[in-house]
Every structure is written in C-alpha cells, then in structure tokens.
C-alpha positions in Angstrom: -135.1 43.8 -24.0 -134.5 45.1 -27.5 -132.0 47.8 -28.2 -134.5 50.6 -28.9 -136.1 50.1 -25.4 -132.7 50.1 -23.8 -131.7 53.3 -25.7 -135.0 54.9 -24.6 -134.3 54.0 -20.9 -130.7 55.4 -21.2 -132.1 58.7 -22.7 -134.6 59.0 -19.9 -132.0 58.3 -17.3 -129.7 60.9 -18.8 -132.5 63.5 -18.9 -133.2 62.8 -15.2 -129.5 63.1 -14.3 -129.1 66.3 -16.3 -132.2 67.8 -14.7 -131.0 66.9 -11.2 -127.5 68.4 -11.9 -129.0 71.6 -13.4 -131.2 72.0 -10.3 -128.2 71.5 -8.0 -126.0 74.0 -9.9 -128.8 76.6 -10.1 -129.3 76.3 -6.3 -125.5 76.6 -5.7 -125.4 79.8 -7.8 -128.3 81.3 -5.9 -126.7 80.5 -2.6 -123.5 82.3 -3.5 -125.1 85.6 -4.6 -124.1 88.5 -2.4 -126.1 91.6 -1.9 -124.3 95.0 -2.0 -124.5 96.9 1.3 -126.0 99.9 -0.7 -129.2 97.8 -0.9 -129.5 97.9 2.9 -128.7 101.6 3.1 -131.3 102.4 0.4 -133.8 100.3 2.2 -133.1 102.4 5.4 -133.6 105.7 3.5 -136.8 104.4 1.9 -138.2 103.4 5.2 -137.8 106.9 6.5 -137.4 106.0 10.2 -134.6 105.3 12.6 -133.5 101.7 13.4 -132.0 100.0 16.4 -129.4 97.4 15.7 -132.0 94.7 16.4 -134.7 96.3 14.3 -132.3 96.7 11.4 -131.2 93.1 11.6 -134.9 92.0 11.6 -135.7 94.3 8.6 -132.7 92.9 6.7 -133.7 89.3 7.5 -137.2 90.0 6.4 -136.2 91.6 3.1 -133.2 89.6 2.1 -133.5 86.4 4.1 -131.6 85.3 7.2 -129.0 83.4 5.2 -128.2 86.4 2.9 -124.6 87.5 2.6 -123.5 91.0 1.8 -120.5 92.8 0.3 -119.2 96.4 0.3 -116.2 98.0 -1.4 -113.8 96.7 1.2 -115.0 93.1 1.5 -117.7 90.5 1.3 -119.2 87.3 2.6 -120.7 89.3 5.6 -123.8 88.3 7.5 -126.3 91.0 8.3 -124.8 91.5 11.8 -121.3 91.8 10.3 -122.5 94.3 7.7 -124.2 96.4 10.4 -121.0 96.4 12.5 -118.9 97.3 9.5 -121.2 100.1 8.4 -121.0 101.5 12.0 -117.2 101.3 11.8 -117.1 103.2 8.5 -119.2 106.0 10.0 -122.2 105.3 7.8 -124.7 105.7 10.6 -125.6 108.6 12.9 -127.2 108.2 16.3 -126.9 105.5 18.9 -127.3 101.7 18.6 -130.8 102.2 19.9 -131.8 104.8 17.3 -129.8 105.5 14.2 -130.2 106.4 10.5 -128.0 106.2 7.5 -126.0 109.4 7.1 -126.8 110.1 3.4 -123.9 112.5 3.3 -121.6 109.4 3.6 -123.1 107.8 0.6 -120.5 106.7 -1.9 -121.4 107.1 -5.6 -120.4 104.0 -7.4 
C-alpha cells in the first residue's frame, strides 16, 4: 500500500471517528436539557381545562416526553411527577388532585 492510500484511509477513519463523537456529544447535550416549570404551567393555561394528577402527568409526557426533566427557581432535575408534587407544595394549583388548575395569581414574573 502506498503512502497516499494509507493517508486517505487514515483521513476517512478520522472523519468517521469525529462524526461518531459529534453524534454522541450532541445526544448527551440534548439529554441534559431541562425544561422550566413555567412551560408546564403555561401549557395548563393554554389548555383551558382542569387536570387531575394523572391527566397532567400524561399531558406532560405527551408534550415533553416521558424522560424529560424539569427545573424551577428552587431546584432542578425533576421528573414530571416530582414537578407536579413540588408545584402543589408551592401552592401553584387550586382544586383537588382530581380536578385542579394553575392559580395564575401565583405566577412569578421572571
């Protein structure tokens, strides 16, 4: 094998390695993106109807994916279920766990 064919093979190999690494790092970045809890609250307002805990969980999973993670002012890395629980604890919802809405008067403006 002459040197030019060898160099070509090395270049092709490096391109393949670079492409594979770029794909891995892009995927890693996308996996680590967190969605702000405001997105969920605004989704609730736009829907214009009450949710149950189960129906809100399903709506979040449908819109953002079941593997999505969320953050709010006081923390992050939450699953949809953890976000819902935290928003209840912060008084963001009015109603019962079977039928509630976002209390827009509790909206923070940041």
